[in-house]
N, C-alpha and C positions, 0 to 999 in steps of 0.2 A: 284658154289654151291648155292650162294646167288640168282643168277638168276633163277636157277631151283626151289628153294624153293618159290621164289616170284611167279613164274608161277603156281606152284602146289596150292599155297594158293589162287591165282586168280581163278583157276578152281574149287576149293572146296568152293569158296565164303566165305573164312575166312580171318581174318587179321593175319599178322605174329606174332603180340603180342599174339593173341588168340592161335595160334599154339604153341608158346613157353610156354604159361601158361598150355595148355593141356599136352604137352610132359613132363613138369616138375612135373606133379602130380604122386604120387605113384600108382602103379597098385593095383586095388581092385577087388576081386572076387564078383560076384553077390551073394546076399543073397538068401536064399530059398524063401522068400516072393517076392523078385524082380523077380526071375525066374518064380514063379507061376503067378504073375500078367501079365508079358509079354506073357507067354504061353496062358493064358485065353484071353488076348486081341487079339493075333494072331488067336486063335481057333474060335473066334467070328468075324473073318474077318475084324477086326479093326473098327467095327461099334457099339461099346459099350462105354458108358461113365464111369466115375469113380464110380458112384452109382451102376450101374449094375455089374461092376467088383467086388466091395465090397460084394454085395449080393451073387454073384456066388462063390467068394472065400470062404466066411463063410459057405456056404452050402456044398461045396466040401471038405473043409479041417476041418470043424467042430471047427473052432476057429475064433476069431474076428480079424479084421484088421481095423485100423483107416482110416477114409476118407482122412485125410491130407496125410497119408502115401501113399495111392493109387495115389493121385494127384501128390505127389512128384516123385513117380516111373514113372508115365506117363511123367512127365516133364523131368526127368533125361534121360530117354531112348527115348525121342521124340516120344511118342506113341500118335499120333494125330488121334482123332476119325473122321472117314469119315462121313460127313453129307449128308443125302439123299436129292436129288432134289425134289422140289415140283411136284406133279403129274399134268400132263397136261390134264388128263382125267376129264371132267366135264359133268355131265348130264345136258341137256338143257330143261328147262321147256317149255311145249307147252301150250299156252293159248287157251282157247276155252271152249265149253260147256262140253266136255268129261273130260277135265283135270282141276281139281280144287285144290287149296291150302287150307290149314286149318291154324288156328292160332298157334303160338309158345307157348305151355303150359309149356315148360320146363324152358326157359330163363336161360340156362346154370347151372341149379341146378341139378347136377348129383349125388346127395347123396340120391338116392331113389331106394330101391330094387325092386320096381314094375315098374321101367323104363327100357325099352329095346331100345337101339340105333341101327339103321339099316342103311346100306349104301351098295353101289356097286362100284367096282373099276375095272380098266382094267390092265391086265398084258400081256406083249408080250413075248411069248416063242420062242424057236429056229426057225429061219427062218422068224421072224417078225409076226408070227401068233398071232392074238389077242385072249385073253381069258378073261372071266369076272367072278369076284368073288363077291358073296353076303355074308354078314356076319351080325349076330345079337349079340349084346353085352349087358350084364347086367351092367347098369351104376354104381351100387354100388360095386359089387364084381369084375367087369371088366372081367368076364368070358364070353367066346364065347359060346353062347347057341344054335347057329344054323349057318350053312354056306353051300354054294353050289358053284359049279364051272361049267361053260358052255362055249362052243365056241361061243354062240350067246347071246346077251344081251336081251333076251326075258323077257316078264313080268312074265312068269311061273317060271323063275329062282328065282324070289322074292316070288311070291304068294304061290308056293308049299312049300317052306321052312318056311314061316311065318305060313301057315295053319297047318303044322305038329307041330310046336311049340305051337300054340294056342289051338289045340285040346287036348294036354296033360297038358295045364296050369291049375293050381289049384287056381289061383287068377286073378284079373282083372289088366291087364297091360296097361301102356301107351306106345305106339309104336311111337318113334320119328325118323324122317328122314329129308333129305333135300327136296327140291322141284323138284327133278328129275322126269322124265316122268313115271318111274316105280311106284312112290308113289302118283302121282296126278291122275293116270288113274282110271277109274270106277271099274275095276276088283279088284284092290288093296283096294280101299276105301270100296267097298261092303264087301270084306272079313273081314276087320277090324270091320265094323259095325255088321255083322252077328255073329262074335265071341265075341261081347260085349266088345271089347277092345276100347281104347281111342286113337285117332290119333292126333299126334302133328308134326309140321314141323318147320324147321329152317327158319329164314328170308332169303329171296332170296339173293344168292351170299355171304352168310356169313358162312364160313366153321367152325368158332369157336363155332357156336351154336350146332355143333355135333362133337366137338373136340375129345372125347374119341375113337370113332370108326375110325376117321381119323388117330389117333395115332396108333391104332392097324394095320391098313393097311400099315402105314409107317414102323413099326417094321417088319411086315411080308415081305415086299419087301426088307428090309435090310438083313434079316436073312435066307430067303429061296432062294436057287440057282435056281430060276425059269427059267432063260434064257437058262439053259442047257436042259430043258425038251423038248422032241421031239414030245410030243402029249399032248392033254388036259387031257387024262387019267393019264399020268405020273405026270402032274402038280397036278391033284386031289389027287393022293396018297401022294405027298409031302406035300400038304396043310393039308390033314387029319392028318398026323404025326405032322405037326407044331402046329395045333390047340390043339392036345393032349399035346404037350410039353408046349405050352403057358398057358394052363389051369392048368396043374398039376405039372410042373417043373420050370417054369420061375417066379422067385420072382419079386415083384414090390415094388418100394420104397414107393409109395403112399398107399400101403396096409400093411404098417409096415413090409415090407420084406417078406410078405406071398405070396403064389401063389393065383390066383383067386379061385381055388378049396378049398384051406385052408380057405380063407375068407368066402366062402359060408358055409362051415361046421361050422365055428365060429358063423355065423349069423343064422345057422339052416334053411337055405332056401331050398325049394323044388320046382323044376320047373315042 
């Protein structure tokens, strides 16, 4: 018996003293809060932290839960948040007469309602087919104000979306991007100039200069089951639904637990 227990403890990677300590504890049923936290964590595919769980819990059940309690439940039930890998996709800047960079006017000051952050990322759907997603994000409210999906990383993917947004704009915006080819090319720069907008760019190779839009792409890749999509059209439908959810249902800690749409209404912004 002792040999069997020793072998089982070895396989489970626990000590015998730890086993005896665990087996001697009285059985305790899960509380309603514990069940709810575990269920929310599993529902979000184990990709949410304690802050997000707290916000989702309070919105769903209409009552408060302490951050320390959420962290304790995560620890007790070994709910380890899965951390996303860094994206390998990076747009490469082409130097030359046609492609020009502009100064960084933002300098990581993202507290401006007239600042729009833009970027493009790559997602591989079923079969390894590449798809490209362009998004525009209001820096202050964190609302996605424009997005597009394509099987090709063409300049039109960017320019058509930006042009649609700027045509309806009622104020003068600063459009901030990285130094990717889509944003240094003549077509994009001319579009920004003709729309009387102001162009700004991150420093070369510094993703923190455009961190909020990078954060959105990271959450999107965590929360959307894009690898199961069989076509770009299916991916487009899923991303349209996700953007709707992100803007109107997903609370954010930095917005005082409001959704981006709620933050916009509070600030009375009109795009």
